[in-house]
N, C-alpha and C positions, 0 to 999 in steps of 0.2 A: 150796212149801217143799221143798228137797232135802236130805236128811240125808247126812252122811258120818261118819267115825269119831269125830271130836270137834268137829264144827261143823254148823250149819244154814245153808243158803243161802236167803235170803228174797227173793222177788220179789212185790211188791204192785202191782197195776195200778188206776188210777183216772183218770177223765176230769178230776179236779181237780188232777192233777199236770201242769199245762199251762203252767208258767212265769208264771201270773198268780194262781192261787188258792193252791196249796200249793207252796212252793219249798224248804222246810226242815222237817225233823222227825226224830224218833228212833224206833227200835224199842225198846220196853221189854220185858224178858223176865225170867222166873224160873220156879221149879218149882211155883208155885201161881198160879191165876188171880187170887187176891186179894193176891198179893205179887210184883208185877212190879218188883223193886227194882234191876235192872240196866238200863242203856241204852247204845245205840250209835247214832251219827248215821247216818241213811239216805243213800244215794247216789241222786241223781236223774239220770236220763238224758233230756236235752232231746229233745222230739219223740216220745218213746216212752210217755209217760204212766205212768211206772214208777218206783217207789222200790225199791231193792234193797240188800242187805248180806249179807256172810257173818259169822256170829257164831261166832268161834273159841273154843277153850278150854273146851268143854262136856264133860260126863261122858257116856261111851257108856252107852246103856241107860236114861238118865234122861229123863223126859218134861218138856219145856220149853214154857211158854206165852208167846206173843209178841203184842204189840199195837203198832200204829203210832199215834203222836200228833204232830200238827203242832206246830211251835215256837210259843212265845208271840209274838204280833204278826202271825201269818199270818192271811189272810182267813178261813180255816176253823178258827180256834183253838177247841179243845174238840171238834172233830169226830173223835173217836177211831175207829179201825177196830174190827172185831170182834176177838175174842181167838182166835188160832189156836194149834195145838200141833204139835210135832214131837219126835222122839226120835232123837238121834244113834245110828248103828248101832255094834254092838260089833266 
């Protein structure tokens, strides 16, 4: 995760991002681990086993928690990632 003034750039790697297991999902985020109320669709890079996205419009100096969740219908539905955190810089 790379912070900038008002956004976090997320890069998540998994061997399940291989065009057969997980091909669609979202990053859920919020200011509390128990309240990940916002979401943004992840971008998948074929052949790189990577899901990524820039989450813009965040407040500088506020800690955000992020979790990846596969979309409904994916082979690994319900296989959520860990919860990560980052803080946009001031």
